[in-house]
N, C-alpha and C positions, 0 to 999 in steps of 0.2 A: 643788754638789759631786757628782761622779759616783762610783759605787762602784768604778770602775776604778783609782783611785789619784790622788795629787796630780801636778800637772805638775812637770817637772824643774827649773823655774826659779821663784824667788821664793816667798813664802808661799802655801800651798795652801788655807788656810782663810779664809773671809770674816771681816771684823772683828766683825760682830754676829751672834750665834747664839742660838737658843732652846735647842738641844740639841747637845751634843757627844757623838758616838758614837766610842768608842775600841775599835777591833777591827781586827786585821790581815787576816783572811780575807775576800776579796771576796764569796764566796758567802754567808757569815754576814751581811755588811753588807747585801747585797741582801735577804735574808730578814727582817732586822730593820727595814729601811726601809719595806717594804711596809705593815705596819699603822700605822706612824708617819705615813705620807703622808696618812692620813685625818684626822690631828689637827692638822697644821701644814704649811705649804708646805716642800717639801724644800730650798729655798734657805735656810731657817732652820735646817737641820741640817748640821753639819760632821762630817767623818770624819778622825780621827787614826789612823794605822796602827801606832803604837807608843807606849809610855809617855813617851818623851822628847819626841816631837812634841806629845803632849797637854799635858805640863807647859810646854813652850815657849809654846804658845798660851795656856794658862790663867794662867800666871804672867807673861805679857807679856815674854818674854825671847827672845834670839836673833833669828830672822827676824820675830818678833811683838812686838818692843820698842815699836813704834808703838802697840800696843794698851793701853799703860799708861794707866790712867784710864778705859778702856772697861768696860762692864758684862760680867761673866762670863755664860756661858749659864745658863738657868733650870734645866737638868738635865744631868748627865753620866751616860751609860751606859758602863760601863767593863768590858771583858773582864778576867777574872782573870789569864789567861795571855797575856802580850804579849811581843814582842821588846824588847830593850834595857832595859826596866824593867817589872817586872810590876805588876799592878793594885794590890796591897797597898802597894808602894813609892810608886806614884803617889798613892794615898790619903793616905799619911803626909805626903808633900810638900804636898798640897792643904790638909790640916788644919793644917799648921804655918804657912801663910801667911795673914795677915789678909785678903788679897785673895780667897781661895777657901775660907776656913774654914767658911763656912755654905752653900756651894753644894751642893744635893742631889746625892749621888753614889750610884748604884745599880750594884752588881757583878753581872755576868752570868757564870754559870759552868755547865759541864756536870758539875762534880764535886758529890758530895753528902758529901764528907769533912767531918765535924764540925770538925776542927782548922782546915781552910781557911776555913770559914764563920766560926768564932770569930775568926780572924786578921783577916778583913775588917771585922768589927764593931769589933774593938779598934783597927784603923787609922782608923776613922771612917766606915765605910759607913753610909748611911741605910737601905739595904735590900740584901739578897743574894738574887738570884733564880736558881734552877736552871732552865736552859733545857730545856724539854721536847724530846724527840727528834722527835716528829711535827710536821709542818708546821702543821696546823690548831691544835694545842695551842700551838705557839710563837707563831703569829699572835694567838691569843686572849690569851696571857700578855702579850705585848709591847703589844698594844692596851690591855689593862687597866692595865698599868703606865703607859703614856703618858697615858691619860685621868686617872689619879690625879695624877701628878706635874705634868702640864702644864695641867690644867683645874681640878682640885679643890684641890690643895695651894696654900697661900699662900706666896709667895716670901719668903725671909728679908728683914727690913727693911734698908734701906740698900744694896740690891744694885746699883743703877745707879752707874756711874762710880767704883767702888772702885779706889783706886790702890795 
């Protein structure tokens, strides 16, 4: 998947992913992918551009119906502010579905508003990370986040083939 966006035809995300990044801004995607590339092959990373596309993929609906029974990603990195459906609404839908209820979901935000952070946790976020402004700090933060969730954290039991 390239950070330039999905093709105009058919499903844009591969069937099997380790990580789903949900972010609309192509520059942000590029900055976030750089440290993640050291942890896993980028072909195992999918990019959804808005909350609806993320839910279609994760809940195996619409153009991703064929994924029903496929394993969800090991980690979802989710921007708080998204077009069509924001990160909090995406989290609520994920936690309401047995298919995705236990998939680790980390919110990425530039906000430090206590109310927004509290909403994220109430909706089921496993973590809420404030994105640093500086490139080096962002790279270090995302690298640390990726190492924890993709290498150290144990996946929830029964992850594969949840329908």
